[in-house]
N, C-alpha and C positions, 0 to 999 in steps of 0.2 A: 706350378703356379705360385706356391708358397714362397719360392725363391724370389718371386717378383713382388712380394709384399701383399699378395691377395689374402684377404680375410673375410671376403663376402662373395656369395654365389647366388645368383638369381636364375631360375629356369622356368620357362613356361612349358606346361605339359601338353603333349599332343592328345587332347581329349578324344580325337577321332580314333586313336589307336587303343585307348584304354577304357572305352565305354561302348555300350550298345545303343540302339536307337532310343531306348527309354531312359538313358542316362545311368544305367547300372554299371558300376565299376567292374572291369574284367580283371581276373587274376591271370595275366599272361606274361610273356617274356618282357614286354615293355615296362610293366610295373615292377617286375623283378630287377630289371636293369636300373630303374629309378631308385628302388630301395638300396641297391648296392652303391650307386653313386652317392646318395645322401649319407649312407653309413661311412663312406670314405671321407666325405667332407667333414662330417662330425668328428671322425677320428683325427682329422688334421686341424681341429679347432677353427673351422670356417663357418661363419654364420650364413644362414640360408633364408631366402624369401621364395616361396612357391606361388606360381600363378596357375590355378587349376585348368582354366579354359584358354585355349589358343585360337580355336576355330579353323585356322589355316589347314589346307591340305598338306600332306606329309612327304611329297615326292621330291621337292626341290633338292638339287638342280634338275633332276629328271622329272618327267610328267607325274602328276599325282596318281595314286593308285586307289583302288577300292578299299575303304576302311569301314569298320562297323559302327563308328561313333555317331552320336546324335547330331554333331555339327554338320555332318554330310547332308542332313535334311533341311537345313535352314541357311538363308543368306546371313551375312554378318549383322546387318541392320535388324533382321528378324530376331536375333538373340536378345535384343534390348526392347523390342516392340511387340513380339508375338506372345500371347499368353501361354500357348502350349509350349513354346520353346522355353519360357521362364520356368514352368513347372518341371520340365525335364532337367534344366540346369540345377534347380534346387535339389532334385533327387540325386544328381551326380555329386554336387558339393557336399551333401550330407555324408555320402559314402566315402568321398575323397578325404575329408578331414578326419574321419574315423578309421581310415585304413591303417592297419598295423604293419610297420616295416618288418619284413621277414628277416632282416639282418639284425636290427637293433632291438626288436621286440616291442617298440613303442608306437603308439598311434601318432600320426603326423601332428595332430593338435597338441600332443604332449611332448614332442621332441624339443628339448631346450634350445638347440641350435637353430631350429626353424623359428625365427623370431617374428615373422609376419606372413600374411597371405595377401597377395595382390589378386583380386577376385577374377578379373578378365584381362587378357592381353589385347591391347589395341582395339577396344570396342568401337563400333559405329553407333553414334547416339543421335536421337531425333532432336530437332530444333524446338524443344519443348522442355524447359527447365523443370517443371513440375513432374512430367513423365520420367525424366532422367532420375530425379531424386527418388521417385517411387520405385523404379526398377532396381536401383542400387540398394535401397533400404530393404527390399524383399530378400535380396541375396544376403545382406548383412544379418537380418533376423534369422534366416535359415541356419547360417553357420554359428551364430551366437547361441541358438537353441540347442546346438550339439555340444555346448560347453567350451567353445573356442574363446579364449580370453586374449589372444594375441592381437596386436594392431592389424587393422584391415586397410588396405590401400586400394585406390581405384585410379585408372589411367585417364588422363585428360589430353595429352599432347596430340593425339590423332584427331581431335575435334576442336580446332582453334576458333570457336565461335562462342559468343557471350552466353547463349542459352545453355550450352553444354557445361561451360565452366561454372555457371551459377548452380546448375543442377547437381553437379558433382560436389561443389563446395558445401551445399546445403545438406548433403547426405550424411548419414550417421557413420562416417568413416573417420579414421584417425590420420590417414595420410593420402597424398596424391602422388602419382608416378608420372615421370616425364622422360623424354628421350632427347638425343641430340646427334644429328648428322650434319655438321657444319659445312661439309664439302659435298653434300648430296650423296648419291649412291650409284654404283654400277656405271661408271664411265667406260669400262672395258679396256682401260689403259691407265698407266700411272699419271697422276696429276703432278706437275712440276711447278715449283715457284714457292713464294712465301705466302702461306695461308694462315699465318698467325693473326692477321686482322679478323679472320672468320671466327676466332675463338677468344676475342678480347673481352666478351661479356656474355652472360646468359640472362637477359632481361625477361621478366614474367609480366604478362598483361595484368592490369589492375581491374579485372572484371568483378571480383568479389573480395571483400575484406576477409571473408571466412577462409579464402584460399591461404592467406598469409598465416593463419593460425594453425594450419595443418602441418603435420610432418611431411617431408618431401624426399622422394627418392628418384634417382635416375635409373630406370630399369634397363636401358641399353644406350650405349653411345659408341661412337668411333669417328676418327678422321679418315673416312673411307678413301681408298685409292691413293693413299699417300705413304711413302716409305720414309720421308723425312722424320728424324727422331726428336722433334721439338714440340709436337702438338699436344701430347698427353698432359704434361705439367701445366700448360696454359689452360687446358680444359678443366683440370682439377681445381685450379685457382678460381676460375669463373663459376664452377659449381659451388664452391664454398661461399663466394660472394652472393650467390643466389639463395643461400640458405639450405642447400642440399645436404642431407645427412647420410646418404647412401648413393654410390655410383658404381654400376657394373658395366664393363665394356663388352660389346658384342663384336666378335666372339674370338676366343682363344683357339687357335688351330691345334687339334689333337696331334701330338708329336708323330705317331705312326703314319699319318697321312698328310702331314703339313708340307711335305716336299712338293705336293701337287697343288695345294691351295684350291681344291676343286669344290669344297663344300659351299662356301660363300666367297667367291673370288674377289669381291669388292673389299673384303677385310683380309688382313694378313698380319697376324701377331703370333710369334712362337719364339721361345728363348733360344732354341737351336738355330732356326732358319731366319729369324729377323733379330739378330742380337742387339743392334743399336736401338731399334724401336723398343725392344724388351727392356733395356736399361732405362730408357726414357719413361716407360710405364712404371718401373720400380720407383723412379724419382717422383712421378705423379702420385703414386700411392703414399709415399712419405709426406708429400705436400698436402694431400687431401686429409690425412689422418692427424696432421699437426694440430695441437690444441688451439693455437692462435692463427688467425688469418694474416698471412704475410702481406705487407704493403707492396704495391706494384709500381715500379719506376721503369722508364725507358731511356736507355743511353745508346746513342748511335743505333746499331742493329741488334742490341742486346736488351732483352726484357729481364728485369731483376725482380724476383718474387721472394723477398727475404733472403734466406741462404741458398736459394735456387736461382740459376740464371739460364736463359735460353738464347743461344746465339745462332740465328738462322744461317748466315753466310758460312759459318764453320760447322753447321749441322750438329751442334752440341747442346745437350741438356746437361747441366752440372748441378749436383747437390754437394755443398761444402759446409758441413755443420760442425766440424770439430771431430766427433767420433765417427761420423759417416762421410764418405767421400766417393760419390758415384758420378760417372761421366759416360755419355753415350757415344763419344768420339774422342779422338786425341785432343788433349788440352795441355796448355803450359801454365794453367792456374795452379798455384801452390796451395796445398791444404792449409786451412787457417790455423790448425794446431796439429802438426805432424805427430808430435809425441802423444797426442790423445787419440790417435786413430784406433778404431776397433773394427770397422767394416769398410771394405773397398769393393766396388763393383764397377766394371768398365769394359770398354772396347778401345783398342789402340794403345797409345802411349800417354803417360802423365809424368809428373816429377817423381813419383814413387814407384811406378811400374812402366817398364818398356816391354812390349810384346809384339812380335812380328806377325802373329796370326791375326785373323779378323773375327774369331769367335769371342764370346763374352767370357769374362773370368770373375770369380768371387773370392775374396780373401778375407778371412775372419780371424781375429785375435782369439787364441785359446787361453793362454797364460803367458807369463813372462818368457820371452825368447821363443815363442812357439805360435805358429799361425797355420790355419787350415786353408787350402786353396783348391778351388775347382776350376778347371780350364775346359772350355767347351770347344768343339771342333769348328773348323772354318766353315762359314756359310758361303757356298759358291752360287752366285746368281746365274741362272741359265736362260731365263726369258722373263718378259714382263709378267709379274705375278698377278696382275689385275685383269688379265685377258680372259678369253674363253678357255678355261682350263678343264682338263679331264684327268683320268687316272692312268693315262698311258705315257705321259711325258712330264717329268718334274719341271717346276719353275725355279727350284732352288735345290741344291744338293749339299751334302756334308762331306768334308775332307778331314780325315783323322791323320793329321800330319804333325811331325815334330817341329817346334819353333823355339827360337831363343827367347828366354824370359829373364829380365834383369829386374832386381828388386832393391828398393831402399826403404825397408820397413823398420819401425822402431824396435830396438832390441835384437835385430838380426845382423850378424857379422857378414863380412864379404865372402867368407868361405863356408857359408851355411850348408847344411845337408838336407836333402829332400828324400822323404820316405813315401813310397806308394801306399796309399791308405787301403787299397784292396789287396795288394800283394806286399805284405810287410817286408819281405826279404829283398825287394827291389829298392835300391837307394842310389842317389846321385849326388855328386859333390859340385858345389858352385865354384867358379873361378872368377874373381873380380866381380862378385855379386850376380853372375850370370850363369844360367844352366839351360840346356836344351831338353824340352819335355814334350811328350805327347799329351793330347787331351786326357784328362783324368782327375782323380782326387788325390791330393798330396798333403803331407805334413811338412812344413818348413821350420827347421829348428837349428839351434847351435849345438844341440846335444847329439853327438855322433853315435851315442849308445841308446838312442831313443827306441822304445819298443812299441810297435803299432798294436792297438787292441786286437784281440783275436778275430774280430769280425768288423768289417767296415761300418756296420750299423751302430757300433759303439761310439762312433764319432758323430758330431752334430751333422744332420743331413736335412736340408730343407728342399732338396730336389732329389728325386729318385734317379740319381745320375747313373748308377751301375745298371739298374733295370732298363733304363732308356738305351744305354749303349748296346744292349743286346738286340733290341728290336728295330732300331732305325738303320737306314741303309748306310753303307760305306761307299763313298764316291772315290773311284780310282781312275778317273779320266782327267784330261787336261782341258780347261776352258779359259778363254780370255774375254775381257771386256774392253773393246777399243774405245778410248776416250778422246781420240784425235778429232779435231774439227774437220769438216768436209771441204771448206774453202777458206782462203785467206788472201790478203793482198800481197803483192810482190814486195820483196826486201824487208818483210816483217819477220820477227823471231818466230820460228816454227818448230814445234816440238811434237814428235810422235809419242803418244802416251797410251799405255794399256795396263790394265790390271790382269795379272797372270795367276791362275790357280792350277797348280800341278802337284801330284803326289811325289814327284821326283825330288830328292833331297838337295841336289846340287845342279839344278837345271840352269841353262844359259838361254838368254833371249836375244834374238837378232831381228833387225829390220832389213828388208831387201827392197831397195828403191830403184825405180826405173822411170826415166823421163821419156817422153815420146821421141822416137827415133833411135833410142839405145837398143842394142841387140840383146844385152844381158842386164843383170841386176847388180847394183852395188850393195855389198853386204857390210853391215855395221852392227856393232854390239850395243845393246840397250842396257842401261845401268839402273839398278833398283834404288829407290829412295826410301823404302820402308819394308822391303821383303816381299811386297805384293805388287806395287806399282813400278813399272819399268818405263824409262824415258830415253829418247834420243833426239838431240837438237840437229836439225838438218843444216848442213853448211850453207853459209850465205850465198855461195856461188850457184846453189841449186834452187834458190827461192825466187828465180825470175819468172815472169809471166809464162804460164803453161800448165801442163797436167803431169802429176806424178802418180804413177801406180805403185803400190807397195804391198808387201806381205809381212806378217809378223810370224816368226818361227821360234818354237821352243825346242831346245836340244838337250837331251839327257843321255849322255854316253854316245852310242851309235844310233839312237832313235831320234827322229825328227817328227814334228807335228807343225804344219803350216796353216795359218789362218789368213783369210776365210777359207772354208771348205774342208779343214782338217785333213789336208794332204799329208801323206806319210813320208814325203821327201822334201828337201830344201829347194827353194826356187832356183839355185844355181846348179842343181843336179841335172845331168843330161836327160833324164827321163821324167823331169817334173812336168806335170800335166795340169797345172792350175789354170782355170779358165776365168775365174772372177776374182780380181784383186780388189783391195781397197783403193779408192781414188781420192786424190787431193787436188782441188782446183786452186791455182795461184793466179789471181786476177790482177789487172792493172791497178796501180795505186789509187786512182780516183774513182774506181768502179763501185766501191761500197760493199757491204756484206748483206746478202739476201737473208732477211730474218723471217720472211714469210713467202712461200711459193705455194700456190693453191693446191697443186697435186701432191707435192711432198708433205705438206703440213696440214692438210684438211682434217685428218683424223685427230689432230692435237688441239683443235679449236674447242674451247669451252663455251657452250651455249647456256642461256638462262633457262633452267627447268621450271618455267612458269606456266605449265600446261593447264593449271586450274583457271588461268586468266586468259591466255592467248594460245591459239593454234598457230604454229610456225612451220616453215619448211626451210631446210638447209640442203643445198645441192651444189654440185660442181658442174659448170657449163663451159663450153668453148665458143669463142668468137669466130668470125669468118676467117681470120688469119691463123686460126689454130691455137691462139693464146687462151689459157685457162683462167677462170675466175671463180671464186667462191661466192655463192648467192645465198642470201638470208632474207626471207620475206615473211610477212604476216598474212595468214589466211583468214583468221577470224578472231575478233576480240569478244570473249565471253563475259568478262568482268573488267571494270576499269583497272588499268595498270599504267604506270607512267612511261614505260619504255620496253623495247626489246633490245637486250644487250648481248654481246658475245665478246670473248677475250682470247687473245693470241699470246702464247708464251714465246718470248724472244730470247730469254736468258741463256739458253743453250748455245745459241749462235754468237752471243756477245761476250762469252766468258773470258776470252783472251783480249778484249778491247778495254780501253780505259774509260769510255763513256764520259766525255768532258762536255761542259757547257759549250754551246756553239756547234756541236755536232748536229747533223741533219738526218731526218727520217723522211724518205719519199714514199708516198702512199698513192696507189692507183685506185680510184673509187668511181662508182657510178650508181645511179638510182635504177632499181629494177622496175619502177613504175614510170608513168609519163610525167609525174609532177616532181619538181625539184623540192628539196627540203634541206635542213641542216642536220648533220650527224655530230654527236658529241664524241670526240676522241679523247680518251684518258690515258695518259702515259704514266705507268705505275713503276716505281723504283723498288729495289729489293728490300728496302726497310719499311715498305708500306706507304711511303709518301708518294705524291703524284702531282701532276699539273694537267690542265684541261685545255683543249683547243676545239673550237667549233668549225667544222668544215662544210662548205656548201657541196651538195650532191645533186648532180643533174643526170638526165638520161644518157648523155655522152660521157665516156670515160675521161677523167681529168687526173693529172698527177699533182698531188698536194705536197708541199714541202713544209715540214715543221721543224723548227730549231729547238734543240734540247736546251732546257733552261732549268733554273732552280725549282725545286718543289714549292708548292703553294697550298694554302688552306683550300681544300676542296672535298668533294665526296665522290665515291665511285661505288659501283655495284659489287656485292660479294658473289662471285661466280665460282663454282656452281652455287645455285640458290640454297642457302642453309635451310635445314629442316629440323624441327617442325616449322610451320608457316608463320608462327608468331615471332620467329627469330628475325633480327634486322636484315633488311635487304641492302641498306646503305652502310658504308663505312666512312666516317669523317676523319680526315687526316689531322684534324685539330687535336685528336687524342694522342698524337705523336708529339710529345713535348720536349724532345731533344733533337738536335740537328746532326744528321749524318754527314760527315765531311766528304764522303766519296760514295754517294748513292749510285747504283748501277741500274740502268733501264732493264726491266725484267718482263713486263707484259704491256700490251696495248689493248685497250677496251674500246669498242665501238657501240654507241647506243642510239637506236632509232626511236624518236619520240612517238608515242601512241596517243592519238586524239580522236575522239568520236568512234564511229563504227567503220569497219572495213567492208567495202562492197566490191566494186570493179577496179579500184585503183589502190591495191594493197601496197603499203610502204615496204621498202626493202632496199638492200644495198648489195652490190657486187664488189668484191675486193680482189684486185690483181696483186702483183708483186709489191712487197714492202722491202725497202732497201735502207740500211743504216750507213751513213757516210761520215767518217771522221773529218773534222775541219783541217 
């Protein structure tokens, strides 16, 4: 974690595991583990905030188990309202702050690196500001009487109502803790699209002037269910704008089990297994810790935050500060001062580093003509990391494979020498500034007589690279990720594209095509564009209306592996037994591209998680003719709310289209109730801009035709609904102050207006096929 710029760690303690029913602290294995963790954090110069009370059960993701702690006997609201529960908490907190760490020998209240206590994790508070203040102050008095002089924080973001805010702000505390989940939680699949509008600001309600005078910390945050490596820097900037002084992400996956992402599957961050996200986190750490708040500007699809830029279409976060040059994806942006470079961190290629692997790398200047480099293994995606995961099947794996590395570093000649930092006798010579290396730690130098220190620990090490390499799995299989579209119109440029991950050093990749009526397959070689992605352009004479079945095969010597199915023979072999090929539909030129099909795309719909206000139902139903439609309807309005909205991601189907003005979108809609009404359709582009159309909806299905036009000033809902609930629901495109010359349609949002109460005639819509037609 230190390699990613982490200097702060907040942890809520499972009081159910470390206390008895009376709140007495237990000296058990859980406290021993906590002591060890805190000692290691202190050893690594990482600041700590401890939260003594968590209340929650401890089984997640499995069922909760029986635990001895006092929280098992009370509901969460009772912790803040029941006098007996309060006395037990006070007893527990006295013992907790006085606990002596078995490793460091210091009481928690006296550990210098423990800089504050956050008293309770995500409390439930009554709608009584006086009672809230009294409850908090009794906890404060308890720990102060034990000699605690550190700042005390209390959480507010789980209680977004005025009485709670005023009660907390009036308490004798020094700080308030907040959280942020701008894309909700637990979609059970990856969210795709541009979610930067969700993190454009972190506005705080103005319930109490005393809130502004308190210190502020973000006790946990994440852009859940997202792999895109552009969110963290934007969040860090918004935190700084809101006056936050501390921000801790929830949660970093421990490396030994990160391959499964089974602990909290809605989160996924690990330097080995999510290298691009990890580099973006490093950039966010630099941005958050910067003494000055960077100005924010928007140019086309790029957000500029001082020396940091976020380019969503290219999935790149970039820090370019002179001495530091960090990038989460390949970039052609030149360092602002190449000769001043001291630290480089990245994934992919840049003007100073070209690397054909997909793991992260860190390069740090040591002295003149000498650099230290760490190369991490390839991260091989196996399945959607945000699904229902367990410990039986990895969602990502690591491949320790040799890759070509080319360097253009200040002071380094083209025939530099590489010394293995762990095995000093291993050395490699570069030719034309390039060398083939396995993942590891190396010294890059012009000095061919360099002597590696007797032990690798003598070299600067911010990551326990050698230790990790012993405990994490080594992936020795072959996987591919097929990036080819599933349908296209005839006579269009058609490319079969796949990312190939194989341990073989000189593997070849082939595509086997077969049109309906052919007896055999046409074999063609696929060419790599970066060592990982292989492509083949299908000849124009094969792109006529019809169906193409195809396989992708990886050949290493005499061994074949054919996808899908991982057959161990090639499709042109006499004994090939593949039953399920990839399929590519080539449709008539005027038929359009289906961007939403109810059965195929139902699970990818984003619905508004407004459960506090409205009870809704989402379902898939069939008409008399067997045609499917996705149904969304309101069951009950519990509190006033303006609309029920849902969003469909279309960008994956349109990635090979130009998306020009005058193109058309055909939408099949009907009302699920007897009454007609108007639904607001919002067409959102990849830069966050949009335009809006109002469509009449009747009980009978009708096909609406919308012409793609220029973006316009408008607003749309942020879906999934950001949390906590005081975060904005709406995004105004007026904040996008630059014009994107080539916006691409990425999502379509439908909003049902909510008025009055719902009885027997609940509003709702049914959506049939949506087709995009080029003009």
